C-alpha positions as CSV (number, residue, x, y, z in Angstrom):
1,M,-11.1,-30.5,-15.6
2,T,-13.0,-27.5,-14.4
3,A,-14.0,-24.8,-16.9
4,I,-12.9,-21.4,-15.7
5,A,-15.2,-19.3,-17.9
6,P,-18.5,-19.9,-15.7
7,H,-16.7,-19.0,-12.6
8,M,-15.1,-15.8,-14.1
9,S,-18.5,-14.8,-15.3
10,A,-20.1,-15.2,-11.9
11,F,-17.2,-13.4,-10.3
12,L,-17.4,-10.2,-12.6
13,E,-21.1,-10.0,-13.1
14,D,-22.6,-11.1,-9.7
15,Y,-20.0,-11.4,-6.9
16,L,-18.2,-8.1,-7.3
17,P,-21.0,-5.7,-8.3
18,R,-23.9,-7.1,-6.5
19,Q,-22.4,-8.8,-3.5
20,R,-19.3,-6.7,-2.9
21,G,-20.8,-3.6,-4.5
22,V,-17.5,-2.5,-6.2
23,S,-17.3,0.5,-8.5
24,E,-17.1,0.2,-12.2
25,H,-13.4,1.4,-12.1
26,T,-12.5,-1.7,-9.9
27,L,-14.5,-4.0,-12.2
28,S,-12.7,-2.6,-15.3
29,S,-9.3,-3.1,-13.5
30,Y,-10.1,-6.7,-12.6
31,A,-11.4,-7.5,-16.1
32,D,-8.2,-6.0,-17.5
33,S,-6.0,-8.1,-15.3
34,F,-7.6,-11.4,-16.3
35,R,-7.7,-10.4,-19.9
36,L,-3.9,-10.1,-19.8
37,L,-3.6,-13.5,-17.7
38,F,-5.8,-15.4,-20.1
39,D,-4.0,-14.1,-23.3
40,F,-0.8,-15.0,-21.8
41,M,-1.9,-18.5,-20.8
42,S,-3.5,-18.9,-24.3
43,A,-0.3,-18.2,-26.1
44,K,1.8,-20.4,-23.6
45,I,-0.6,-23.4,-23.5
46,G,-1.7,-23.0,-27.1
47,V,-5.5,-23.1,-26.4
48,T,-8.2,-20.5,-26.7
49,P,-9.0,-18.5,-23.3
50,S,-12.5,-20.0,-23.4
51,Q,-11.0,-23.5,-23.3
52,L,-8.8,-22.9,-20.3
53,S,-9.4,-24.9,-17.1
54,L,-9.2,-23.8,-13.5
55,E,-6.5,-26.5,-12.7
56,Q,-4.1,-24.6,-15.3
57,V,-4.1,-21.5,-13.4
58,D,-1.8,-22.8,-10.7
59,S,0.9,-21.0,-8.8
60,P,3.9,-21.6,-11.3
61,M,1.5,-20.2,-14.0
62,V,0.6,-17.1,-12.0
63,I,4.3,-16.5,-11.2
64,A,5.2,-16.8,-14.8
65,F,2.5,-14.2,-15.7
66,L,3.7,-11.8,-13.1
67,E,7.4,-12.0,-14.5
68,Y,6.0,-11.6,-18.0
69,L,4.3,-8.5,-16.8
70,E,7.7,-7.1,-15.6
71,T,10.1,-8.2,-18.1
72,E,8.2,-8.1,-21.5
73,R,5.5,-5.4,-20.6
74,N,7.9,-3.4,-18.6
75,N,5.2,-3.0,-15.9
76,T,6.3,-1.7,-12.5
77,A,6.3,-3.6,-9.2
78,T,3.2,-1.5,-8.2
79,T,1.3,-2.6,-11.3
80,R,2.4,-6.3,-10.7
81,N,1.0,-6.2,-7.2
82,V,-2.4,-4.8,-8.5
83,R,-2.6,-7.7,-10.9
84,L,-1.8,-10.1,-8.2
85,A,-4.4,-8.6,-6.0
86,G,-7.0,-9.1,-8.5
87,I,-6.0,-12.8,-9.0
88,K,-6.1,-13.3,-5.3
89,S,-9.5,-11.8,-4.9
90,F,-10.9,-14.2,-7.6
91,F,-9.4,-17.3,-5.8
92,R,-11.0,-16.0,-2.5
93,F,-14.3,-16.1,-4.3
94,L,-13.6,-19.7,-5.3
95,E,-12.8,-20.8,-1.8
96,H,-16.5,-21.6,-1.0
97,R,-17.5,-22.6,-4.4
98,L,-14.7,-25.2,-4.9
99,P,-13.5,-26.8,-1.7
100,S,-11.8,-29.4,-3.8
101,A,-9.4,-26.8,-5.1
102,L,-8.3,-25.5,-1.7
103,E,-4.8,-26.8,-2.0
104,Q,-4.3,-24.9,-5.4
105,I,-6.1,-21.7,-4.0
106,R,-3.6,-22.0,-0.9
107,R,-0.5,-21.9,-3.1
108,V,-1.8,-19.0,-5.1
109,F,-2.4,-17.0,-1.8
110,A,1.3,-17.8,-0.8
111,I,2.6,-15.8,-3.6
112,P,4.1,-12.7,-2.1
113,S,3.7,-9.0,-3.3
114,K,6.9,-7.3,-4.4
115,K,8.2,-4.6,-2.1
116,T,8.0,-1.2,-3.9
117,D,9.8,2.1,-3.5
118,S,8.2,4.9,-1.6
119,P,9.3,8.1,-3.4
120,L,8.3,11.6,-2.4
121,V,5.0,12.5,-4.0
122,P,5.5,14.9,-7.0
123,Y,3.6,18.2,-7.0
124,L,3.8,21.7,-8.6
125,S,5.0,24.9,-7.2
126,D,2.8,28.0,-7.0
127,E,4.4,29.3,-10.1
128,E,4.0,26.1,-12.0
129,A,0.4,25.7,-11.2
130,Q,-0.4,29.3,-12.2
131,A,1.2,28.7,-15.6
132,L,-0.8,25.6,-16.1
133,V,-4.1,27.3,-15.3
134,D,-3.2,30.2,-17.6
135,A,-2.4,27.8,-20.6
136,P,-6.0,27.2,-21.8
137,D,-7.4,29.9,-24.2
138,P,-10.3,31.6,-22.4
139,S,-11.7,33.0,-25.8
140,T,-12.7,29.4,-26.9
141,R,-15.2,27.0,-25.5
142,E,-12.8,24.2,-25.0
143,G,-10.4,26.7,-23.2
144,I,-13.3,27.7,-20.8
145,R,-13.9,24.1,-19.9
146,D,-10.3,23.1,-19.6
147,R,-9.4,26.2,-17.4
148,A,-12.5,25.3,-15.0
149,M,-11.3,21.5,-14.9
150,L,-7.7,22.5,-14.2
151,F,-8.7,25.0,-11.5
152,L,-11.1,22.7,-9.8
153,A,-8.6,19.9,-9.8
154,L,-6.0,22.1,-8.3
155,T,-8.1,23.8,-5.7
156,G,-10.5,20.7,-4.8
157,G,-8.0,17.8,-5.0
158,L,-10.4,15.7,-6.9
159,R,-9.4,12.5,-8.4
160,V,-9.9,12.0,-12.0
161,S,-13.0,9.7,-11.5
162,E,-14.5,12.2,-9.2
163,L,-13.8,15.1,-11.7
164,I,-15.2,13.6,-14.7
165,G,-18.1,12.1,-12.6
166,L,-19.2,15.4,-11.2
167,R,-22.9,16.2,-12.0
168,I,-24.8,19.2,-12.5
169,Q,-26.9,18.4,-9.4
170,D,-23.7,18.2,-7.4
171,L,-22.9,21.9,-7.9
172,T,-24.3,24.7,-5.4
173,F,-23.8,28.3,-5.8
174,E,-26.0,29.9,-3.3
175,P,-25.7,30.8,-0.5
176,A,-22.0,29.5,-0.6
177,P,-20.5,27.8,-3.7
178,S,-19.7,24.1,-3.0
179,I,-19.7,20.7,-4.7
180,L,-20.7,17.3,-3.6
181,V,-18.0,14.9,-4.5
182,H,-18.7,11.1,-4.9
183,G,-15.5,9.7,-3.7
184,K,-13.7,6.2,-3.6
185,G,-15.5,3.5,-1.7
186,R,-18.9,5.2,-2.2
187,R,-17.8,8.1,0.3
188,E,-19.3,11.4,-0.2
189,R,-17.8,14.8,0.9
190,A,-18.8,18.4,0.4
191,L,-16.1,20.8,-0.5
192,P,-16.4,24.6,-0.5
193,L,-15.3,26.4,-3.7
194,P,-13.2,29.4,-3.8
195,K,-14.8,32.4,-5.7
196,E,-12.4,32.0,-8.7
197,A,-13.4,28.3,-9.0
198,A,-17.2,29.2,-8.8
199,A,-16.6,31.8,-11.5
200,A,-14.7,29.3,-13.8
201,L,-17.5,26.7,-13.5
202,R,-20.2,29.5,-14.1
203,A,-18.4,30.6,-17.3
204,W,-18.2,26.9,-18.3
205,L,-22.0,26.3,-17.7
206,A,-22.9,29.4,-19.7
207,V,-21.2,27.8,-22.9
208,R,-21.7,24.1,-22.1
209,G,-25.1,24.0,-24.0
210,D,-27.8,21.4,-24.0
211,V,-26.4,17.9,-23.7
212,L,-28.2,14.6,-22.7
213,V,-25.5,13.5,-20.0
214,P,-25.8,14.8,-16.4
215,E,-22.0,15.2,-16.2
216,V,-20.6,18.8,-15.8
217,F,-17.6,18.2,-18.1
218,V,-18.4,16.8,-21.6
219,N,-16.3,16.3,-24.7
220,A,-16.8,17.8,-28.2
221,K,-19.5,15.2,-28.9
222,G,-21.6,16.1,-25.9
223,Q,-20.7,13.0,-23.9
224,Q,-19.1,12.4,-20.6
225,L,-15.3,13.1,-20.8
226,S,-13.3,10.1,-20.2
227,R,-10.4,9.7,-17.8
228,W,-7.9,9.3,-20.8
229,G,-9.6,12.5,-22.4
230,F,-8.7,14.6,-19.3
231,A,-5.1,13.1,-19.3
232,Y,-4.6,14.2,-22.8
233,L,-5.7,17.8,-21.9
234,V,-3.5,17.9,-19.0
235,N,-0.3,16.8,-21.2
236,K,-1.5,19.3,-23.9
237,H,-1.6,22.3,-21.5
238,V,1.6,21.4,-19.7
239,E,3.3,21.6,-23.1
240,T,1.9,25.1,-23.6
241,A,2.8,26.1,-19.9
242,R,6.4,25.0,-20.4
243,K,7.1,27.9,-22.7
244,S,6.3,30.2,-19.9
245,C,7.5,28.4,-17.0
246,P,10.8,26.6,-17.5
247,G,10.3,24.9,-14.1
248,L,7.9,22.5,-15.9
249,T,10.7,21.3,-18.4
250,G,11.5,17.7,-17.7
251,K,8.8,17.4,-15.0
252,R,6.1,14.5,-15.5
253,V,2.7,16.1,-14.8
254,S,-0.1,13.5,-14.5
255,P,-3.6,14.3,-13.6
256,H,-2.9,13.0,-10.1
257,V,0.0,15.4,-9.7
258,L,-2.8,18.2,-9.5
259,R,-4.3,16.3,-6.6
260,H,-0.9,16.0,-4.8
261,T,-0.3,19.9,-5.4
262,C,-3.8,20.6,-3.6
263,A,-2.8,18.3,-0.7
264,M,0.4,20.1,-0.3
265,V,-1.3,23.5,-0.3
266,V,-3.9,22.5,2.3
267,L,-1.1,21.0,4.3
268,R,0.9,24.1,4.4
269,A,-2.1,26.3,5.2
270,T,-3.4,24.0,8.1
271,Q,-0.3,22.0,9.3
272,D,-2.8,19.4,10.0
273,I,-2.9,15.9,8.1
274,R,-6.4,15.2,9.5
275,R,-7.7,18.1,7.5
276,V,-6.0,17.1,4.5
277,A,-7.4,13.7,4.8
278,L,-11.0,15.3,5.0
279,W,-10.3,17.4,2.1
280,L,-8.9,14.7,-0.1
281,G,-11.6,12.0,1.2
282,H,-9.0,9.7,2.6
283,S,-10.5,7.1,5.0
284,S,-7.4,7.1,7.1
285,T,-4.6,9.6,7.8
286,Q,-2.1,6.9,7.1
287,T,-2.6,7.6,3.4
288,T,-2.1,11.2,4.0
289,E,1.0,11.0,5.8
290,V,2.9,10.7,2.5
291,Y,2.4,14.6,2.2
292,T,4.3,15.2,5.4
293,R,7.3,13.4,4.0
294,A,7.3,15.7,1.0
295,D,6.8,18.9,3.1
296,P,10.3,20.2,4.2
297,S,8.5,22.8,6.5
298,E,7.6,20.4,9.2
299,K,11.2,19.1,9.4
300,L,12.3,22.7,9.6
301,E,10.1,23.1,12.6
302,A,11.4,20.1,14.2
303,I,14.9,21.4,13.7
304,N,14.2,24.5,15.3
305,A,12.8,22.9,18.4
306,L,15.9,20.8,18.9
307,T,18.7,21.7,21.2
308,P,21.8,20.2,19.6
309,P,25.2,20.0,21.2
310,S,27.2,23.0,21.0
311,L,30.4,23.2,18.9
312,R,33.7,24.6,20.2
313,P,34.6,27.7,18.4
314,G,37.7,27.9,16.4
315,K,39.3,29.4,13.3
316,F,41.1,27.6,10.5
317,R,44.4,29.4,9.7
318,P,45.8,28.1,6.3
319,P,49.6,27.8,6.4
320,D,51.6,30.6,4.9
321,K,52.2,30.1,1.3
322,L,56.0,31.1,1.5
323,I,56.7,28.7,4.4
324,A,55.0,26.0,2.5
325,I,57.1,26.6,-0.5
326,L,60.4,26.5,1.6
327,K,59.2,23.4,3.4
328,G,58.8,21.7,0.1
329,R,62.1,22.7,-1.2
330,V,63.9,21.4,2.1
331,L,62.2,18.0,1.6
332,C,63.1,17.7,-2.0
333,G,66.9,18.7,-1.1
334,A,67.2,15.9,1.7
335,K,69.5,13.2,0.6
336,K,68.3,9.6,0.7
337,P,70.2,7.5,3.0
338,S,72.6,5.0,1.4
339,D,72.1,1.3,1.6
340,A,75.1,1.1,4.1
341,Q,73.3,3.4,6.3
342,Q,70.1,1.6,6.1
343,K,71.4,-2.0,6.7
344,P,73.2,-2.7,10.0
345,L,76.5,-4.6,9.8
346,Q,76.5,-8.4,10.6
347,P,78.5,-9.5,13.8
348,G,82.1,-10.0,12.9
349,A,82.0,-8.5,9.5
350,L,84.1,-5.7,8.5
351,P,83.1,-2.8,6.2
352,I,84.5,-3.2,2.7
353,T,87.1,-0.5,1.8
354,Q,88.0,0.4,-1.7
355,R,91.5,-0.7,-2.5
356,S,93.8,2.0,-3.7
357,T,95.6,1.5,-7.1
């Protein structure tokens, strides 16, 4: 039996960060996937996670784990696919370390990802976005910070990791305000700032105070704000904004919805998905095409450009009410034909006549 703990340690501590150069967010996601897997296996087999062997992580066990995620943890198919991708990445790492396990690895690779729905991306209208930005109290230190974060997320389209990871040295106010964004896959992009966003950032920096961390946005303890902390702030201000904007009632607003909102604004302003991809930091316009499905203006332009077949003019004339009533009375007063009238006489048969008394 092959102990799985040494291979998992090499995968997370050497292969992913040093050889693959993945981000801390990816490492955290993979570690969480395997924590769930090993807890599931430990409860199912009855051994501690450190005593699990590689041979026990076979395809039936992985399939059972995926079903557990969907049925008992109520995870979506998307989350299921993310966990499966992490498991397959680990087995891909084992291909060259354990040639004797190639058959087991091949069976795990054969587990298919589940197809998922592709709903339209959610985003905020101009009125809803304005209500959200107006929700923080600008007379408090936290309100100044939150207003700057929300405004920057809505106008810059930053991911949560990009927003909370923004550093002081990434800000430029002269000659033109801009920020340097450290994006996904270690791709950097420079974004210009509207004057309102620059003013909001200046207001926050004036009250930020002296803290030890280089990140722009910090929590009450002077430490870098976490992604969960920003999600909490978004939910808090959405609740406040609902009082003045009924359109937000019943709408789920996550931090990523702010990024979608920025993308839709840029798409409508430029009508060019390549510029939207550059603004958001997408490596391919295929990712950006989801916004064209959610924008009805492009479909409207296509409809206007089409030459549909002509329709023959005509006017519907409803029947006269009086005539309709009379026709109904005529049908109701008509006598139903008798059975003798309905059935033809048989050959040689005479009609039966009533005998007189």
